[in-house]
N, C-alpha and C positions, 0 to 999 in steps of 0.2 A: 754232784755227787749222782744227782740224777735226772740233768735234763731232760735227757731223754728216756728213762728208763725205769720212772717213777714206780717200786712193788704194790701197788694196790691189792692185787690178789692176796700178798704177803702178808701185807700191813692187815687186810679183812681178816685173815682168818688166825693169824695172831692177838688180836684186836679181840679177836672174838671168846678166843682160846683161854688168854686173862680173862676175862668176865667172867667164867666162868669159874676158874680156880683159888681166883682172889676177894673178897667185898671190895669195895671203893672206897674204901673211907684206909686203905694199907698204906702206909709208909713204903716208897720201893726207893729202893737202890739200883741207877740200872747201868751197867757195867758200859763204861763206853763213854763219849765226851756227846753233850744235847747232840741231836738227834731228829729229824722231822719223825720217828715214831717215840718219843720223847716225848713228845709234843700232842698226840696222838693222847697217848699214856694219861696227858694231864686233862688233857677235852675230855676223857670218859671220865674224871673225876678220880685218878691217884695222884696222890702227893710224890711225887718223884723227884732226886735230886741224880747227877749223872758226875761218876766218877770225870777226872779233869787232865785224861789225856794217860797218864804215871805209866810206865810201862809194867801193867801187872802180872809179867814174868821173875820182873824185880822189887818187886814192891808192891805187894796184896795191906798196906794197908787201910784203905779205902775202904776192905770189907772190913775187918779187924776192929776201927776204931767209929765203925757208929749205928745205930740205933732205928732198926729196919725195920717190918715185918717181914718183910721180902728182898730177895734181889734177884734183877731180870737181867737175861743176859742176850741179848738175839743179832744170831752170827759175830761174837766176839773171840771163845773160846778154837774156832780154827787158822786163828790170828797170832796164840799164843806158842811158844815153843812146850811149857811147861804148865799146863791149864789143869794137869791135879794139886800144882801146890793153890792158888790161887778160889779150887771149891776144895780144898780144905782147910779154910783158913775163913770162910765167908763163916761169920757170925750166926745167921738171920736163919730161921727155921724151917723159910722157903724158897722154893728157887725153879724161876720158871725161863728158860734159857730154848734155843734153836742152835742149831745150825746145818747147815747143807752140806747131806751127801756124797760120798763121792759117788762119781756116776766113774762107770766103766769103760764110756767110750767120751771120756772127756777131760783132760790131763787137771792140775786144781791148778786155781788160778793165781794169777799173780801179775800186778799191775808191774812197768817198767820202771814207771816214774813215781810213784808215790811207795817209800817202802812199809808205810803202815797197810800198808794195802792189797797183801799177799797171805797166801793160805795154806801157813804150815802143815795144817794137818784140815783133808778129810776126812770126816772119817762115815765107818758105817755105819749101825745103828747098833751094832753090836758093844762094837770099839766103845761107844757111848754111855751105856749102858756099865758097862765092867767101869771105865774112867769115874762114874759117877759114883756106883757101891765101893769104891776100893776109896775114894775122897771123902769117904759117911753116910750119901743123900741114897733114900729110897725113892723109886722112882712110882707116883700114885696114878700119870697120865700121861699118856703119846701117843700123839699124833705125828702121821707124813703129809706128807701133801705133793702137788707138781707143780712145776714155774713152766709152761711152754714159753718160746717164745717166736715173737712175730715175723719169722724167718722162712724159707724156702730149704729143705734139706734134709738130710740123713740124722744127724743130731736133733735138728729141734720135734723130726718125726719122733724120737725116740722121748725129748721133753716133755713129749704130750700124754703118756701111761708112767713113765718113769719117775715116783717121787727125787724129788731135791731138797729139800727141808724136811727137817726132826724134829721135832716142837714136845720135847717135855715139861712134868710140875712134876717137882720132887719136893720130899719134906726130909731135912734133918734126920739119922737112924734114934 
């Protein structure tokens, strides 16, 4: 997946943020199949288990039937048709999540070859905040950051200073 575009900046910012909000001994359920960032979290000292690729729109059992300190969801909710359902069903008291922000100059991402690699939602920050609030979460910390690309053009120029990612730490109300 990241053969030529490994997200070093995003991973570094996310790891720093995670270390600021969760203690190293935290047991984490990471939504989504095991991935390079799951391994980074383990290297940082966290005990991490991943979901197994089930469709979280249809089956939220994974977040209901687990005893963990926190749930992480890094670039997951934009792929779901109904992220409210899984957010409401999470039994852990802490959530660390990130989403790609909607960019006015770029359409939502859609892979033509992989049905799982599509964005149904690309949120504005206030929309994600509202979704979290409505599903029973209170945001305690938030951060936005850019994602510049090494290309020439108008959109790459805009990516230098337009935030692309929104990272939150929330606790169950």
